[in-house]
C-alpha positions as CSV (number, residue, x, y, z in Angstrom):
1,M,87.3,34.2,-156.1
2,A,89.6,32.6,-158.0
3,T,91.9,32.8,-155.1
4,Q,89.4,31.5,-152.9
5,D,88.7,28.6,-155.3
6,R,92.5,27.7,-155.3
7,N,92.6,27.8,-151.6
8,A,89.6,25.5,-151.1
9,L,91.7,22.9,-152.9
10,A,94.8,23.4,-151.6
11,T,97.0,20.5,-150.1
12,E,99.5,22.4,-148.5
13,A,99.3,24.9,-145.8
14,P,102.0,27.6,-145.5
15,L,102.2,27.3,-141.6
16,G,101.9,23.5,-141.8
17,P,105.3,22.4,-142.9
18,L,104.2,18.7,-142.7
19,T,101.7,19.4,-145.2
20,G,104.4,20.1,-147.8
21,E,106.7,17.3,-146.7
22,R,104.1,14.7,-146.8
23,E,102.4,15.2,-150.3
24,V,98.9,13.8,-151.1
25,R,98.2,12.8,-154.6
26,S,95.6,15.1,-156.6
27,D,95.6,13.2,-159.5
28,L,94.2,9.9,-158.7
29,E,90.9,10.2,-160.6
30,T,93.1,10.4,-163.9
31,Y,94.0,6.6,-163.1
32,L,91.4,5.2,-161.0
33,P,87.6,5.8,-160.9
34,K,86.3,7.3,-157.8
35,P,89.7,6.8,-155.9
36,Y,87.8,8.3,-152.3
37,L,85.3,5.4,-152.7
38,A,85.6,2.6,-150.0
39,R,86.0,-0.6,-151.8
40,A,84.1,-3.5,-150.1
41,L,85.5,-6.2,-152.4
42,A,88.5,-5.3,-154.2
43,A,91.9,-3.5,-153.4
44,P,92.8,-1.4,-156.4
45,D,95.5,1.1,-157.2
46,T,96.5,3.3,-160.0
47,D,98.0,0.1,-161.8
48,H,95.0,-2.3,-161.1
49,P,91.9,-0.2,-161.2
50,N,90.0,-3.3,-160.6
51,G,92.0,-4.8,-157.9
52,T,94.2,-8.2,-158.1
53,P,93.7,-10.1,-161.5
54,G,92.0,-13.4,-160.7
55,H,91.7,-13.0,-157.0
56,P,88.1,-14.1,-156.1
57,H,86.5,-12.3,-153.1
58,Y,84.1,-15.0,-152.2
59,G,81.7,-12.1,-151.0
60,L,84.3,-11.3,-148.2
61,S,85.2,-7.8,-147.4
62,V,88.9,-6.4,-148.4
63,L,89.8,-7.0,-144.6
64,Q,88.2,-10.2,-144.3
65,Q,90.1,-11.3,-147.4
66,H,93.3,-10.3,-145.8
67,V,92.9,-12.9,-143.2
68,A,91.0,-15.7,-145.0
69,F,94.2,-17.6,-146.3
70,F,94.9,-18.6,-142.7
71,D,91.3,-20.3,-142.3
72,M,92.7,-23.7,-143.5
73,D,89.3,-25.4,-142.8
74,D,87.1,-22.7,-144.5
75,N,84.8,-22.5,-141.4
76,G,85.1,-18.9,-140.7
77,I,87.2,-19.3,-137.6
78,I,91.0,-19.1,-137.3
79,Y,92.8,-20.8,-134.5
80,P,96.3,-20.3,-133.4
81,W,97.4,-23.4,-135.1
82,E,96.0,-22.5,-138.5
83,T,97.8,-19.2,-138.3
84,Y,101.0,-21.3,-137.6
85,A,100.2,-23.5,-140.4
86,G,99.8,-20.5,-142.7
87,L,103.0,-18.7,-141.7
88,R,104.8,-21.8,-142.4
89,A,103.3,-22.0,-145.6
90,I,104.3,-18.5,-146.7
91,G,108.0,-19.2,-145.5
92,F,108.4,-18.5,-142.1
93,N,110.5,-20.8,-139.8
94,M,109.2,-22.6,-136.9
95,I,110.0,-20.6,-134.1
96,A,108.8,-17.2,-136.0
97,S,105.6,-18.7,-136.9
98,L,104.8,-20.0,-133.1
99,I,105.7,-16.3,-131.7
100,I,103.6,-14.6,-134.6
101,A,100.7,-16.8,-134.3
102,I,100.4,-16.5,-130.5
103,V,100.8,-12.7,-130.8
104,I,98.1,-12.5,-133.3
105,N,95.5,-14.7,-131.9
106,G,96.0,-13.5,-128.6
107,A,95.5,-9.8,-129.7
108,L,92.6,-10.4,-132.2
109,S,90.5,-13.4,-130.5
110,Y,88.6,-11.3,-127.9
111,P,87.6,-8.5,-129.9
112,T,86.4,-10.8,-132.8
113,L,84.3,-13.0,-130.8
114,P,80.6,-13.4,-131.1
115,G,80.0,-13.0,-127.4
116,W,81.7,-11.4,-124.4
117,I,83.0,-14.9,-122.7
118,P,86.9,-15.2,-123.8
119,S,87.7,-18.7,-125.4
120,P,91.0,-20.4,-124.2
121,F,91.3,-21.4,-127.8
122,L,92.0,-18.2,-129.1
123,P,89.8,-18.1,-132.2
124,I,89.5,-15.1,-134.5
125,Y,86.3,-14.9,-136.2
126,I,86.5,-13.6,-139.7
127,A,82.8,-12.2,-139.5
128,N,84.0,-9.9,-137.1
129,I,87.5,-9.1,-138.1
130,H,86.6,-5.5,-138.4
131,K,86.4,-5.2,-134.8
132,G,90.2,-6.2,-134.6
133,K,91.0,-3.0,-136.3
134,H,93.6,-0.9,-134.5
135,G,94.5,2.8,-134.4
136,S,97.4,4.6,-135.6
137,D,97.4,2.5,-139.0
138,S,97.4,3.8,-142.6
139,G,93.6,4.0,-142.7
140,T,93.9,1.9,-146.0
141,Y,91.1,-0.1,-144.2
142,D,88.0,1.6,-142.8
143,T,86.0,0.4,-139.7
144,E,83.6,-1.8,-141.8
145,G,86.9,-3.6,-143.4
146,R,86.5,-1.8,-146.6
147,Y,89.6,-0.5,-148.7
148,M,90.5,3.1,-149.2
149,P,92.4,3.3,-152.4
150,V,93.3,7.0,-151.7
151,N,94.8,6.3,-148.2
152,F,96.8,3.4,-149.9
153,E,98.1,6.0,-152.7
154,N,99.0,8.7,-150.1
155,M,101.1,6.2,-148.2
156,F,103.6,6.3,-151.2
157,S,103.2,10.1,-152.2
158,K,104.0,10.9,-148.6
159,Y,106.5,8.3,-147.6
160,A,108.1,6.7,-150.9
161,Q,111.0,9.2,-151.0
162,T,113.6,6.7,-152.3
163,V,111.6,5.0,-155.2
164,P,108.2,6.2,-156.1
165,D,106.5,2.9,-155.6
166,K,108.5,1.1,-152.9
167,L,109.2,1.9,-149.4
168,T,112.6,1.4,-147.5
169,F,112.7,0.1,-144.0
170,G,113.3,3.7,-142.7
171,E,110.7,5.2,-144.9
172,I,108.0,2.2,-143.5
173,W,109.4,3.4,-139.9
174,D,108.9,7.0,-140.6
175,M,105.2,6.1,-141.9
176,T,104.1,4.1,-138.7
177,E,105.5,7.2,-136.6
178,G,103.8,9.9,-138.7
179,N,100.4,7.5,-138.2
180,R,100.8,7.6,-134.7
181,V,97.7,8.6,-132.5
182,A,98.1,10.2,-129.0
183,F,98.2,7.9,-126.2
184,D,97.5,4.7,-128.7
185,L,100.3,2.4,-127.3
186,F,98.6,-0.6,-128.5
187,G,98.4,1.0,-132.1
188,W,101.8,2.2,-132.0
189,I,103.4,-1.2,-131.4
190,T,100.9,-3.1,-133.8
191,S,101.7,-1.1,-136.7
192,K,105.5,-1.6,-136.4
193,L,105.2,-5.3,-135.8
194,E,102.9,-5.6,-138.6
195,W,104.7,-3.9,-141.0
196,G,107.9,-5.5,-139.9
197,V,106.6,-8.8,-140.6
198,L,105.6,-7.6,-144.1
199,Y,108.8,-6.5,-144.5
200,V,110.7,-9.5,-143.6
201,L,108.2,-11.6,-145.9
202,A,108.0,-9.4,-148.9
203,R,111.1,-7.4,-149.5
204,D,113.0,-7.6,-152.6
205,E,116.7,-8.1,-153.2
206,E,117.2,-4.5,-152.7
207,G,115.7,-4.5,-149.3
208,L,112.7,-2.5,-150.5
209,L,109.1,-3.2,-149.9
210,S,107.1,-2.9,-153.4
211,K,103.7,-1.2,-153.7
212,E,102.2,-4.2,-155.4
213,A,103.4,-6.6,-152.5
214,I,101.6,-4.3,-150.0
215,R,98.4,-3.7,-152.1
216,R,98.2,-7.6,-152.4
217,C,98.8,-8.0,-148.6
218,F,95.6,-5.9,-148.2
219,D,93.7,-8.3,-150.1
220,G,95.2,-11.4,-148.9
221,S,96.3,-12.4,-152.3
222,L,100.1,-12.1,-151.5
223,F,99.7,-15.0,-149.0
224,D,98.7,-17.1,-151.8
225,Y,101.5,-16.1,-154.0
226,C,103.9,-16.6,-151.2
227,A,102.9,-20.0,-150.4
228,N,102.9,-20.9,-154.4
229,M,106.6,-19.5,-154.1
230,Q,107.5,-21.8,-151.6
231,M,106.1,-24.7,-153.5
232,G,107.7,-23.5,-156.6
233,T,104.5,-23.0,-158.6
234,E,104.4,-19.2,-158.8
235,G,106.4,-17.0,-160.8
236,K,108.4,-13.8,-159.2
237,M,106.2,-10.9,-158.6
238,G,106.7,-8.0,-161.1
């Protein structure tokens, strides 16, 4: 019976080598209440069990918070020129901002529209942003736009082999490869592009992407931080 109990909680399978190479956390309850509970309003981790201090949610889901920075006029709709302005505000140059804005709005506009008729203005409706969730991702957002702490933490237990709470570019690549779902070409490409943009934006002086930067990207507070850094009104992230 004791052996059966241990097997029921095993996270590694003897004949499944990847289950040993990509470890999952079994101690999360020690640091984070109910880590398997999807959070609608906050993006906690083991160091921030209540999410980002001082970051208001305004009743938005965590996925909606992730994109809300780019809604420059707070009307619930993000047009390409707003995406461009937001990218410029956080430090991207004109050419990169233009390309990224076209790609983002081009990919997310139609899935988030309230109707079936495409719009030539490529608006993204924040209320429907969950419909833009793609496959082959980390699973940190669920299909309704809530945040899954356990999946966030497992990104680092699985792939952060150099520094426990940071990812190298190579480890990010390995993670996007590991998350690939069969025949999901759109998801494969989108995941690599998203993580590539985040790496360029938030990597540190040693070329590492910190857990804190990634967590704050998920709730969107990273973008406010970067914009304030560009204006010289924000201290360096710890």
